[in-house]
Each structure stands twice: as C-alpha cells, then as structure tokens.
N, C-alpha and C positions, 0 to 999 in steps of 0.2 A: 738605471744602472744595472739592475739585476738581469734585464733582457740582454744587455750588451755582454755581461759576464757569461751568461748561458751560451750566447752565440760564440764567444771566443773559446769557451771550454769545448763546445761541440766541434769547432773547426780544428782545435788542437788535437782532437782524437780522430781527425779525418772523417767527421760526420758531415754530410752535406747540409746546407742551410738554405731555405727558401725565404726570401724577404719580400713581403707584400708592401710595395711602395704605394704611398697615398693613404696609409692608415695612421700616420702621425708618429711622433716621438722617436723611439729607437729604430723602428723600421725605416722611417724616412732618413734618419741620420746615416744608417748603414748604406742605404741606396745612394745617398748623395756622396758618401765617401768612396764607394765603389766606382761611381762615375768619374771621380778624380784620380783613380788609380790607373797606372799605365803598366804595360808589360814591356820589359826591356828585350832587346834582341837575344839576350842570354836566357830568357825564359823566366826571369824573376819579376815579381810584382812590387813596385815601389810607389811611394806617395810623393807627389811633387811638393817641394818645400814651399814654393810660393803660394800654395793653396791652404797651408795650415791655418793661416789667419782667418781665411774665409770659413773654414770648418769650425774654428773656435767661435766665430760669430754665429754660425748656424746652431751650435750647441747651446749657446746662451739664449738664442731666440726660441728654440724648441723645448728647452728644459729650464724654465724660469725658476724652478725650485732650487737650482744650483747657483743662484745669484749670490755674489760676494763669497763664493767658496772656490777659490782658485785651485786648491788641491784636487777638488772633485772634478773641476774642468779638465785639469791635466790628466787625471785618471781616466776620465771618459775619452779623451783624445788618444791616450795610450791604448785603450781597448779597441777603439776604431782602427788605429794603425795596425794593431795585432790582427784584427779581422781582415784588413785589406791585404795583408801578406798572403792570405789564403783565398784570394779572389776567385780562383778557379773552382773552389768548393761552394761558392755563393751564387745563387740563382735569383735574379730580380724579377718580380712579377708586378706589373702595373695594374692596380685594381681598377683603373678606368679604361683598360683595354677591353677589346671584344673577345679575347681568347680565354680559355678555361684554365683555372688554377691547377687542375690535375695534370695538364701537360707539363707545366713547369716543375711540379713535384716529381714527376717521372723523370724529367731531364736531370734533376738534382740527384735522384737515386742512381741514374745511369753513370754519373760522373765518378761515383765512388767504386765502380767495378773495374777490375783489371782487364786488359785486353787479351784474354784467352778464350778458347772456344767454349769451355765450361761456363765461364762467366757470361759469354754471349748467349748461351742457352738460358742462363738465369735471367739475363736482361730481357730476352724474348718472352720468357714466362711472365715476367713482371709486366711487360707491355700488353701481353694477352690478358692478364688479370685486370689491368686497368682499361682494357679495350681501347688501346691507342694504336691502330694500325699505321697511322701516319708516322709515328716515331719509329716503329719497327721498319718501315719501308725506307725512311730517310737516314736513320742513325745506326741501326743494328745490321740489317742485311748488307748494305754497302761495305761495311767493315769486315764482313766474313763471307767469302765467296764459296769456300769448300766446306760444307757441313759433313760431319761424319755420318756413316750409315746408321740410321735409326735415331738420329738426334732430334728429328722433328716429329716423329710418330706420336709420342705421348702428347705433345702440344697440339698436333692435328686432332687427336681424339678429344681433347678438351675443347678445342674450337668447334668441333662438330656438335658436341653435347650442349655447348652454350650458344650455338647458332651465331657464331661470329664469322660471317661470310667473308669479310675483308681479310681476315687472317687465313682462312682456308685458301683463298686465292693467292695470298702471299706465299704460303707453304708450297703450293703446287708450282708457282712460278720460280721458286728458289731451291729446287732440287728434290722435292718429295715426289716419288713415283707412286701414283695411286694404285697401279697394278700390283706393286710389291707391298704397299701398305695394307690394303683391304684384303684380309684373309677371312676364312670362315670363323675363326676364333674372334677376330676383331669385330666382325658384323654381329656375332652372337653377343658379345659384350655390349655393343651399342644398343641392341634391342633390350637387353636386360636392364641397362641403365635408364632407358627411356620408359620402362614400365614402372612408373611411380605409382604408389597406391591410389586407387579410385580414378585412375586415368582411363580414357576410352580404349587405348591400346591394351592396357592391362586387362580390362574386362573382356576384350575380344580374344586375347590369347588364352585366357582362363577357360574358354569354351573347349579348347582342344588340349589343354595341359592342366594337370592336377596339382602342379607345384608352381612356386614362384620363380624357379630357375628354368627359363625357356630356352629351347634350342630352335634351330632353323626349320626343323620338320614341322613345328607348330606354326611358324610363319608361313610355310608352304601350304598347310591346311587352310589357313586364313585367306591366303591369296587364291587358293583353289575355289573357295566359296564366293569370293568377291568377283573374280575375273572369269568364272566358269571353268577355266582350265589354266594350269600353271605347271611347268616342267623345268626343273633345274636339278641336276644330279648332286650339286653341292648342298642344296637344301635337303635332298632325300637322304643323303648319307649322314647328315648331322643329327643323329638321334642320341638320346641319353646313353643307350647301351654302347653305341659305336664310340662315343666320346670317352667312355671308360676303358673300352678294350683297345682302341687305336687312337692314341693322342695325336698322331700325325695328321689327323683330319683337320685339326685347327689351323694348320699351315697352308691349306689349299687356297688358291687364289681364284678370282672370278674373271670371266672374259670381258665383261663390261662393268667395272667397279662403280662408275658414276651412276649407272642405272640402279644398281643395288642400293647405293646410298640414297638415291632419290626416293626409292620405295620406303626406305627407313625414315627419311625426312617427312614423307607424307603421312605415314602411320603415327609419327611422334609429333605432328602438328608444327613442323618447322617449314612454313611455306616459303619464306625468303630463301632459305638454304636449298629447298627443293627446286626452285626456279634456277638458282645458280648451277646446281648439279645437272639440271636438264640441258643446259647449253653445251655440256661436254659429253653427253651420251653418244654412243656410236650411231644410234638411229633416233635423232631428235623428234622426227615426225611421229613415229610410233610411240616414243616415250611420252610425248605431250598427250596423245590420245589415251594412253594407259593411265597417266596421272589424272586426267579428267574422269576416266572410268572409276578409278579408285576413290576419288572424292565423292562421286555419285553413290558408290556403295557404302562409304562411311556415313554419308548423309542419311541414307535409308536405314542404316543399322542403329541410328541414334534416336532416342525418344524425342517426341515433339516438345517436351518441356525444356530441353536444352537448346533454347533458341539461339544463344550466342555462338555456341559451337556449330550448330547447324548453319547459321549465317556465314561463319568462317569457311566451312566446307563448301558452301554454295559459291562464295566469292572466289575461292581458289579454283573451283571447278571452271568457273567462267573465265578465269585468267588463262588456264592451260588450254581450254577450248579455243579461245581467241588466238593463242599462240600457234596452235596446230593449224587453224584455219588460215592465218596470215602466212605461215611458213609454206603451206600447201599452195597458196596463191603465188608466192614467189617462185616456187618450183614450176608451177604451171605456166607462168610467164616466160621462164627461161627455156623449158623443154616440155611441151604437153605430154608427149609419149612417155618420157621418163617419170613425170609426175604421176601419171595414171598407173605406171608400173609400181611406184612406191606405195600407193594406197592399196594395191592388189597383192602386194608382197606378203607371203605367209610368214608368220613368226612362230618359230618352233617353241620359244619360251612360253608362249600364250596359246598352246594347243592348236597351232596352225591357223590361227585367226588372222585375218588381215585388218587393216586400219578401219575400213568401213564397218566391219562386224564389231570391232571394239567400240567404235563411235555409236553404233546402234545400242550396245549394252549400256553405254554411258548416257544415252538419250541426248546426244550432241546434235541438235537440230542445225546449228550454224555450220558445223563441219560437213554434215551430209548435204546441206544446201549450197556448198561452195561450188564454183564452176567446174573444177576438176572432178569433184565427187559426182556431180550430176552427169558429166560426160561419161564417167565410168558406169554409172547406173543406167544410162541410156544404152550403152554397149551391152551391158548384161541383160537388159530388157529384151533386146533383139538377138543377142548372143550369136554372132556369126553372120548376121544379116545386116546389110547397110540400108536396105529399103524394104519395108513391110507395112503397108497401110492396114489400119484396123479392120476396115470392111473386107479387104481381101483376105485377111487372116481368118475371119469368120467363115467365108465361103470356102477357103482352101481346106478347112477342117472337114468339110463335107466332100469336096472335090479336090483330092490331092494333086491331080495333074496340073492345077493352076500354079503350083509352086515353080514349075519349070518355065513359066512365062517371064522372060527377063525384063519386060517393061513394068511388071508389077513387083516381082521379088528380085532383089539383087543380093548376092552373097559376097563375103570378104574373100580376098585372094589367099592362096596358100603360100606361105613362106615369103622370102625376099624376092623370089623370081616372079611372083604373081601368077601362080598356076591356078587353073580353074578346078572347081570341085566336080566330082562325078555326080551322077543322078542319085546314087545311093547315099553319098555323103550329104547332098542337099536335103534329102529326106530326114536324115539323122539330125542335121543341124536345125532344121525347121521344127521337128517335133520335140526336140530337147530345149528349145528356147522358151523362156518364161512367158513370152507374149502368146505363143501357140498354146501352151498348157493352160494359161489363164482363160482364154476364150473357149477352149475345148471343155474345160471343167465347168465354166459358167453355163455353156449350152447344155451340158449334161444335167446340171442342177436345175435349170429351168424346166427341162423335160420331167425331172423327178417331181417338181412342185405341181406341174399339171397333172401328173398321174396321182399324186397324193390328194390333190383337190378333188379329182374325179371319184376317188374311193370314198372320201369323207362325205361328199354330197350325194352320190348316186349309187355306190356299190358297197356300202358298209352293211352287211347282213350277218345274221347269226352264223350261217355257213360261210366259211372263209372262201372268198373268190380268188381267182387267179391273179387279178390286179392287186388285191391286198397282199397276197403272198409275195408278189414282185416288189411291192413297197417294203415289206418286212426284210426281204433279202437285201434290198438297196440300203436300208437303214443299218443292217448288220455290216455291210461293206463300209459304210461311213464309220461305224464304231471301230472296225479293224484299222481303218485309215488313221483314226485319231490315236489309237494305241501305237501305231508305227511312228507318228509324229512325236509322241512323247519319248519313245526310245531313241530317236535321232537327235534329241536336244543335246546341247553342248556340255551340260553339267555332268558331273561324275556320279553322283548318287541319284537313286530313284526319286527320292523326295524333292531334290533340287530340280530334277528334270520335270517333275509334275508342276512345281511352282513356276518354272520358266514357261512351260506350255500354257498354263492358265493365266499368265500375265496379260495375254491378249484378250480383249473383250469378245472377239469372234470365237475364240476357243471356248470361252465360258458359254456362249450361245450354243455351240455344238454339243457341249457336255450336257446342258439342260435339255436340249432337244432329244438326245439319245436316252437320257434317264426318263423323260416323260413318255417316249415311245415304248420303252421297256415296261413301264408301269401300265400304259394303255393296253399293250399286248397281253399282259398278265391279267388285267381286269376283264378284258373282253373274252378271255378263254374260260372264265368262271361264270356259271349260269346266273348266280344271284347278283353279280356285279357287272353284268354286261352293259347296262346303261352308263355306269361310271367309266367303262372303257371308251364309250363314244365321247363322253365329256373330255377325257384326257387326250383323245385323238384330236378333238376340236381345238383344245387349248394349245396343243403342240403345233398347230398350223401357224400360230402367231410367231413362234420361234423360228420355224422353218422359213417363213417369208421375211422376217427381220434379217436372217442370214444373207438375204439377197442384197442387202445394203453394201456388202463387201465389194461388189463390182463398181460401186460409185467412186471408189478411191482412185480409179484411173483418170477420172475427170477432175481437173484442178478447180472447177467451180463447185462441184458436189462434195469433193473430198473434205475440205475444211468444214463444210456444213455438218458433216457427220461427227466431226470432233466437237463442234459446238453442241450438237444434240447429246453426245455422250457426257460432256461436261455438265450439261444442265440437269441430267438425271440425278447427280449427286446433290445439286442445289434443291431440286424438288423434294428429295428425301429430307433435307434439313427443314424445308418449309413445312412439310407434313408433320415433322416432329413438333414444330411450334403450333401448328393448327390443331392437332389432336387434343391439346390441353384445353383450348377454348371450346372445341366441339363437345368434349365430355362435360366440361363445367356447365355450359349453357344447356346442353341436352338433358342432363340429369336434373338440373334445377327446374327447368320448364316442365318436364314430365312429372316431377314430384308434386307440382302445383296443379297441373291439369288433371292428373289421375291419382289422387291420393289413396285410392283403394288398392293400389298395386302391391301393398305390403302383404296381402293375403293370397297372393298367387301361388300356384304350385309349379314346380319345375317340370315343364313339358316343352317339347321342341317348338310347338306352335306359339306358345305364349312368350318364350324366351326370344324367338325370332322376331316377334312383334315388338317387344321392348327394345331390342337392339336396333331395329329399324327406326323406332321413334327417337331413341337417344342419339344415334350416330348419323343415320342417313338423312333424317329430316333437317338437322342443323347444317349438314354438308350441302344439301340442295339449296337451302336458304342463303347460304353464302354466295352462291352464283346467281341469285335473283329469283329463284323459285320459292317465294315466301310461304306458300301453302297455308294461307291464313284460315282457310276453312277447317284445317286439321288442328289448329291450336285453339279452337273454340271449345270451351269446357261445357260439360253437361250441367244444366241448371237443376241440380238435384241435391237436396240437403241430406247429409249423413251425420248421424249422431253416434257418439261413443258411449257404449253402455256403462262402462265402469266409471264414467264421469258424472252419472246421474246421482242426485241427492233429493231427499224429501224436504219440501218447503214447510213453513210453519202452519199453513192452512190445513195440512194433512193431519194435524194433531186433533182437530175437531172432526169427529166421525160423521157429523151431520152434513158436512160440505164435501164436494168432489175433490179428490186428491190430484194435485198437479205436480209433475216431476221437473226438476231443473237439471238439464243435460247440456254438455258441450257438443255443439253441432257445427259443421262447416259445409259450405257450398263452394265447389270449384269455380263457380262463376265469380265469386268474390276476388279471386286471384288473377282475373283476366288482365287487369291493368299492370300487375307486377310482371306477368309474362311478356306483355308488349314492351314494357320498359327494358327488360333484359334482352329482348330481341333487338331493340334499338341500339343498345350498347354493343351487343355481339356483332351486329352488321357494321358498326363503325370500326371495330377492331379487326374483324375478319375480312370484310369486303373492301374496306378502304385501306387500312394499314398493312395487313399481311399480303394482300394481293399486289398492292403497289410495291411492297418490299420485294416480292418475287419478281415483278417486272423489272425493277431496278437491278436485281442480281442477274437476271437474264441479259439485260443490256450490257452490264459490265463484262460478263463472260463473252458475249458476242463481240464487243469492241476489242477485248484482249486477244481472242483467237483471230479475228479479222485482221488485226495489226500484223500478226505473224502467220497469215494464212498460207503464203507461199512456202515458208520454211516447214510448216506443218504438213502441207500436201507433199512436199518432196520427201520428208521423213516417212510418211505413211506409204508413199510410192515405193521407197526402198524396202520397207517392211513387206509390202505385197510381193515385190520381186524376190526377196529373200525367201518368202514362204513358197512361192511357186517354183523356185529353183530346186527345192527338195521334193516337189510333187512328182508322182510317177507319170509316165507318158500316157498310160491307159487311163481312161476316165471311169467313174463309177457306173455300174457295179463291176466292170471288168478288171478293176484294179487288184482284185484278189489274185488273179493270175500272175501279175507282176510281183506281188509280195512273195509268192511261193518261189518265183525266180530269184529274188534277192536272197532268200534263205539258202537256196541251192548254191548261189555264187559265193556267199559268205563262207561256206564249207571249204572252198578251194582258194580262199584269199591268201593263204600262206604261200602259195606258189608265186605270187606277184611281188613278194618282199625283196627278192634278189634284184629284180629290175629297178625298183625304186632306189636301192642302194647304189646301183651303178650310175644313176643320174645325179648323184649327190655332188660330184666334183664339178660337173657342168653348172649346176644350180648355184654352187658357192661362188664361181667366177662371176656369174650374173649378179648375185647379191653384192659382191664386192664393188662392182661397177656402180650399182645403184647407191651403195653407201657413200662412195666418193662424191658422186654428184649431189647427194643429199647434204653432205658436209659443206660443199661449196655453196649450195643454196642457203644453208644455215648461217654461214659466215656473212653472206650478203644480207640476209634478213636481220642479223644482229647488228650489222653496220648501219642499216636503215633505222633500227630502233635507237641506236646510240646517237645518230645524227638528229633524229626527231627529238630526243631528250635534250640534246645540246641547244636546239633551236626553240625549245619550249619557252613559254613566257616566264616560268619560274626560274629556269636556268639563266635566262637573259637578265632578269632582275638581280639574281645572285651575282652574276659577273659585273653588272653595273655597280652594285654595292661594293664589291671588292675594288673596283676602279676608283670609286669615290673615296674609299678608305685610304688607298695608296696616295691619291692626290692630296688628301688631308695630311697624310704623314709627310709628304714632300714639302708642303707649305710650312708645317711645324719645324722642319729641318732647314728652313731657308736661312735663318740667321747663322746657324752653325756652319753651313756650307760657305757663306760669305766670309766667315772668320777663317775657314780653312783656305780659301783663295788668297786672303791676305798673308797668312802664314806661309803659303806655298811660295809666293813672290819673295817674301823676306828670306826664307831659307835658301832658295836658289841663288838669290843675290849674295848671301853670305858665303855659299859654297864657291861661287865664282871669285869673290874677293879673296878667300883663302887660297884659291888656286893661283891667283896672280901674285899674292904675297909669297907663296912658296917658291915662285920662280925668280925672286929678287936676287940681284947679284951679290948683295952683302950677306945673303943667307938668313937674315932676320925676318921673322914673320910678325907682322903687326896685326893683332887680333883684338877685337872689341868684344865686350861681354854680350853674350847672346841674350836677347830679350825680345819680347813680343813686339811686333810692329805697332801695336796699340799702346805700348808703354815704351816710348822711345828713350834710349839711353843717350845722354849727352856725348857727342863725338868731339874729339879734339880738333880744333881748327888750325889752319896754317900748317907749317912744317912741324913735324913731330920731332921733338928733341929726344935724346936717349932716355932722359928722365921720364918724359911722358910715355915713351914706349915701355919702359920698365913698369910704370904704374899700371898701364893697361895690361901688361903681361901678368902682374901680380893679381889684378882683379880676375883675369881669366883663369889663373892658376887656382884661385880660391873656388871658382865655379867648377873647374874640372875636378877638383878633389871631391866635390859633392855630386858628381855625375849629372850636373845640370844640363849640359849640352846633350848628352846621350838621352836624358829623360825628356828633354824638349822635343827632340827629333822622334823618339819612340812614341811619345804621346800623340804627336801629329800623325805619325805613320798609322797608329791604331785607329785614329779618327777617320782617316781615309779608308782603311779597310772596313770599318763599320758602315760607311756610307755607300761604298761601291756595290756590295751585294744587293742592297735594296733597290738599286737602279736596274731592275730587270727589264728585258725588252717589253715594250708596250705596243698596243694596237689602238687605233682610234675607234672610239665607241660613240655613236650618235647620242647626244643628250637631248633632253626635252626642249631646252631653250637655246636658241642660237647664240645668245650672249654668253651663256655659261659654257657653251661649247668652245667659243673662241678663247675664253679665259683658260680653260683646261688645255687647249691646244698650245697656248703660249707657255704654259707651265711645262708641258711635255717637251717643247723645243728647248726651253731653258735647262731642263734636266738632262736632255741628250747632250747638249753642249758641255754642261758641267761634268757629265760622265767621262767625256773624252779628255777634258782637262785633268780630272782626278786620276785617270789611268796614266796619263803622261807624268803627272806630279808624283805618283807612286814610284815610277821608275827613277825620276830625278832625285827624290828624297833618298832612295836606296844608294844611288851613286854618290850623292853629297855626303851621306853618312859614312860611306867607306873612305871618301877623300879626307873628311875631317879626322876620322880615327887614325888614318895613315899619317896625316900631318902631326897629330898629337904624339904619335909613337916616335916619329923622327925627331921632333923637338925635344921629347924627353930623353932620347938617346944622346942628342947633341949636348943637352944640359949636363948629363952625367959625365960626358967626356971632358967638358970644360972644367 
C-alpha cells in the first residue's frame, strides 16, 4: 500500500513514474491496471467498468496480506484508479525485455517537460548526460526543427569532451555549423580541459609552457616538434600577451575546423572521435597521413614503461595508416593521374610537405608501398625520363652524348601539346634526376675508396704525399657535404635538424668516418703519435667500405638483407651483455685457481694485459670451440704461506730437529675444479647462449623477410629522397656548387614576387584536387559502410532482431485474434445502427454493446414496444456510463498499438529450411493482418462517428417529446 500511495502522490504532483513490470506486488498491479486503461477521443484516461472485478481478483491474488480486509481492498483499488487517471505520466518497463531501463527512465523524464525550445534544450542535455542518442534522434530533434543561434554550442562542447560521437554527428546534422562553432577561444578551452593532471598531453605542453593555462602557441610548438614543420596564423597569434591585449582573437575561426578538432582529439586520446572528424576534413588523405604521423610521434615521446598507452597509439596509427592506404587505392583506381597529384600536393600547413614526406616521417611502410605511391616514386626516381636503363646511366655519366640516343633514353613531353625537349633541357633533366645523381656519386665514391686504399697500403709515409693530400681534401668535402645536409633538414631548430639527420644509420657511419679521419690526421702530424695515426687510418677503412652498402638498396634482393643485418646488430649487443657476465665469472674463477700468486703482481702494462687476456679472451675463444687445454694446465709447484706456519710440539725438545707446520697449496690440486667449471661454462655459453642468438636471428630474419617488399620500397623512397637533395656535382667538386648555392641564397628575395603571382593558379588546381578527393572519400566511406553491413557480426545482429520481432508477433497472436473478432462485431453493430436509423417509424432499436465473446441475449421474434423500451433502458444505462465510447476507444487504442509494430519486413535466410517456412508463414499472416487492421481502423473511426451522431439525434428527439 505504501508503494501505491507514493506513486499516487508523485503523479498528483506531475512527477513521472517508471514501473518495472515483473518485479511483483505493487509494480505488477500498476502495470496490469495501466494495461486496462483506455484513452478516450477527448484525451481522458478512464478505467473500464467491466474489468474492475478482474483487478480486484488480481489485488487479492498478489496481496494476500489484505485477505478479509475489504476496506483495504477498496482503498487499494482507489489508489490504482487514481494512478490510472495519470497514465500519460506512467512508463512501463518489462524486466524480461532486452532493452535498458535507462531508456525508459529518460522517456519518463521527457514526458514532464513542456514543449518549448528551452525545455527542448534541457531535454537534449538530459539525453546527452544519459548518452542516449537514439532518444535525441527520434524524440527531441524531430519535435524542434529551428534551433536558435548558439543553442547547441555548449552541448557540442560537452559532447566533444565526453567523446560522444553520436551526439556530435546529431548536432552537425541538425543545424550546428562547425565553421562558426570552432573559434580560437573554443579550441583553446578544449585543449585546457583535456590537460588533466598527469596526462600525456599535459606533460607535453608543459615543455613549452610554464603555467597550467595553455594557449595555441604552445600547441603550435608541440606540433612543430612532432611534424617537423607547422604553420597556422591562428596558432601564432594566440599568445598570452595577445589574449590580454586583444580579446577579439578568441573569435577568429579556422579554415578547416574538422582538422583542428581531429588534432585535438589525437592529442587527448579520443581515437573514436578522431576517426569521425577525419571523415569530414577538407583533405582526408593528407589528414589520415598526418594522424598516423602524430601517433608515431606520440608513441616515440612516451616511455617504454607505459605499455598500454603505447599500444593504443600504435593501434590508432595502424588504423589511420590503413585508412590512408585504402583511400589512396580508391583514388588511384578512379583516376591514376589525379591520385598521384594528391600525394605530391604540397601542404602549406605542414611546411610544404607532401603526403609521401609525411608518410616517411610517420614510418608508414604500407602507405609508401601502395601502387600509387610506388608509381610516384618511380617517376621521381627517373624525374622527367620515361626510359633510362641502369647500365646506360652509368655509361652516360662518363659519355654524356649517349643521352641524346632516343633508343636508350626517352624523356617526357612538354605540356599538353607534347612538345619535345631541347638538347640543353635534356641535359638538365638527366643530371637533376636522382638516378643520375645516385650512379654518379656512387662511381665517385668507388674512386675515393680505391685512392684511400692505395694511400693506406702503399703511400702512407711520414712526408705527406700528393695522393694523401687529395684524400684529405676529399674527406673535407665530405664533411662540408654533411654540414649542408644537416642545414637542409626540415626541422626548425639546430638540435632537431641534427637529430633528424642522425636518424639514418648511414649518416652515423659518415659522422664516425669523418671523426676518425680527423683524429687520424691529427695523430699522424705529431711525431710521437705517428704510428697511432696509421692505426686510425686503418680502422677508418672499415667505416668507409661499410658505407658502400648504401648502393645495395637499389636492388630489392639485397636491400632487405641490409635491414636484417642492421636489426641483428642490436640483438648481438644484447647477446654480448648476457655473455660478458659468464665470461667474467668463469675467467676470474679459473685464473684465481690456476695462478694463485697473482695477488702479488704490480700494475704494469704487460702484466695487466696478460691478465686481461687470460680472464676475457681465453674464455671467449673457448666458447667457440678453441678450448686451449694446454693453457689451463697449472704449474705443479707447491707454495706455502709464511704467516700460517706454527711450531710443532717436537720443537720444544732442543735435542731433536725442529719441523714447522705451514699452510701450502699446489695449483695442480685445483685442476679438476677448473675443468668442472669449464664444463658448466661451455654448456651455458656454447649451447644455451649461442642457440639463443641463432633463434633471435631466425626470428628477425623471418620478420623482415615477411615484409621484405614493403621494407625495400620504403628504403628505396628514402634513397630517392636523399639523392633529390644531392648536388649535381660529385665529390670533391661539390664545393663549387655549395658556393653557388650561397650566392643564389643572397638573391632569393627577388623571386618572392613570382611565387606570389602563381598562387591564384595553384589554388584553382588545389580546389579541383580537393573536389575529386572528396568524391573518392565518399566512395570509400560507402564501401566501408557496405562492408560493415555485410559483416558477420552485423548479419547476426540483424538476424537476432528478426527473431525478436517474430517472437513478439507470436506473443501477440491471441490479442490480434481477439481484435479481429471485435472488429467484425463493431462493424456489424455500426451497420445495424445505420439500418435502424433509417426506419420509417424513426425508432432506433439498439442492443447493449458487449464483447462477441460475451454474447448478450437478443430478443427473438417481433419486438414489442415494451421490449424495445427495455432495450432502450439498458442502453441508456450503458450510455450514461460511457460504455460504448470506452469500448470503441479501447479497441481503437489496441489497433494503434499493434499497427506500428508491423513494420516492413524483408526475408532473411535462416539456418533450417523448416524454421524458414514457419517464419515465412508468420510473415504472410502478419502482412494480411496489417491490411485488415488498417481497414479496421478506418471503419472503427467511421462507426464511432455514426454511433455518436445517432446518440445525439436520439437524445434531442427524447428531449422534444
């Protein structure tokens, strides 16, 4: 009773109530009572008189504690009737359904709101708080089409911060303009809100900001460090000083707001939102590569202990890399020329870098190995030439006239008309192409190695020879070339340029070779260290010859093998870190037993070198099978310790010879211990560690070999990118070209005007590329959506929904059969009333309306006036209680509740043919019933109007009589 009283009190105050049917007692009573409540055409909720007895029986059944307490029974019934008058405020939730309770609670809360825009905004905020985009889409947005300016902006900010992608999509689709929403102030607010304490973004921004209140200039510095270059005037002007002096900066908008929000989502680890925003960027291809590059930079900036976050970054990087690669393939299939133009398009926001250069920074092997990327790489390799055999290029570097032989070298045509290049233009195209530079510099380097080898072996004297001077000049030119390479790196600071340049293993080889050459030159010029100068010159030969491996990357068989070799160096260092422990342990232990007199040695170079050789080198060679058993034989010589000697008892008698008792040891006694330690050492070192190293090498080989083509294509692009920047002149003549570059840099300001004049033409071309890219993106997203729809998971989900609907239809079978019977009875009564209305005597013979399952006895034979009056009295009693209206309204509501559930269906193949036929018969039955119910709905409306008209006319006639 207390629950019913609380429910009635809440409804009297217009507080919505959610009833969980199936939990027993009061909840089931209210749910049952609401199911018997009908809504009249006037909008009121009434309780059918005929069902009060059933409700009383249900009360007695579910509340046995009220047995023999009739007054409590009536009080409970009154509370239920009171609740049923507010049926519109009651929401029934079936605990056995598959739906969530939060949905029904939210429905209940929405029913108490008035239908104004302010309340709609509150409803939307409530749906956002409960994360129910389905209710917002079906209940709130359809009821309000014209939202006021700025009504959705705060909600959009909340949806972005909480990563509720469905709501972000709803806001964009229902009137929010992202170009107007995202301002500098809004983006600054989002970044500050995302900088929660101890987050990765907060730690990154703290490097360039000394306060917790960050501005976009700090984000610019972070992007500049990750992407090598970043330029956006809105970021540059948003400094703490400008914010204070010019508040209007916060109202500045962005050209591509979705891209800016995507960058924010990546920094704040909102991967799902970042993917949604990527779909709407102006340049999705470049945006996907940028996202991959940012995730790679974030992965590198994080410590190795944060494995979960690192795995998340790596997973998101792979997602965007695959998106970029698949989108590029779609563009390449539609128009190869346009696709190649897209990946070569320079992006002003990212320092005029194209997609390939951004993919190189992100280490995107899949994107660079895509067919479109490789077609672009091949064009850049020959740059301007359509045919250039490798052997012919090598010969043409020596004999330039071979370039003009059209059977060997073919050049691209000029413009759309296909004009031929002049002889001078062909020379420029040939010598500027990376393939020509590569073979020219390789040939020059081979000549340098031959000259260097000659000097080391035959012409290295105290007096410096001409050949050695030439070698020193050559190495000086190499050093100048490396300085030039560091200066042309894309990073903005000197330290970042040096880090980018040293990221290549070949650059580190060059740096080590130049440093060793400088040390060798310094040592050989000093008289006392001349021989050390020769040693350093000889060691440097190894580095110079290893640098020759660089040319192997051109061959797709040798290129991946170099990557395997480079990867194995790291594993060898790990192996040596394990091995050195066992070497030192065994070496020191064995030498301490074989040579116990070493404790009295003096620190001199010869003796220290001998001990190191015995402790380290001897165990190392033994591990490889050189046991050196003759060296581990100890000297058979007994040594006594003087301080351990003592006088025995016989020495007390002076008449006898005195014998001393001393502690003596012979190294030969320890021979068996040394051999036992050697046995254990060989098991661990020779069997376990060497086999571990072989297993590691096998794993590295299989891993690289599996992706050998992608690795080779990536390294090939790295090689082309390197030689695109190389000067035309080879070493050592490159010094001349460097001076020319310095002279040209002085007059570079004169060319700025020409570049500005071509901006308009370039913008038109970029607009065309952007439109084509948008079309390809829509095609790509449509394919993804179709693939998701046809996936096994979605098909199983749709099948589950179909089965749930069929189960629901089967449960409603009895109710629909009852509706069919009521339909026939009501239509018959309506026709009977119409005939009686048209009688000549003007009297209408009506019978009490009752359900066809509860037949009311009809008068037989001719009806006497007394019988007609009795029938009229009975009908009058029913009319006074609104029984006819309630009967028709109840039936009308039942029809309306069934028809919406009969939505259009499609045939879905089931696992078993028998089950398929059963479901098919149910579908056909439902379709036929749907047609009948639609017809019945119209007939019931017409019959209701006729009956009410007949009652009104009869009432008027009765009053006039």
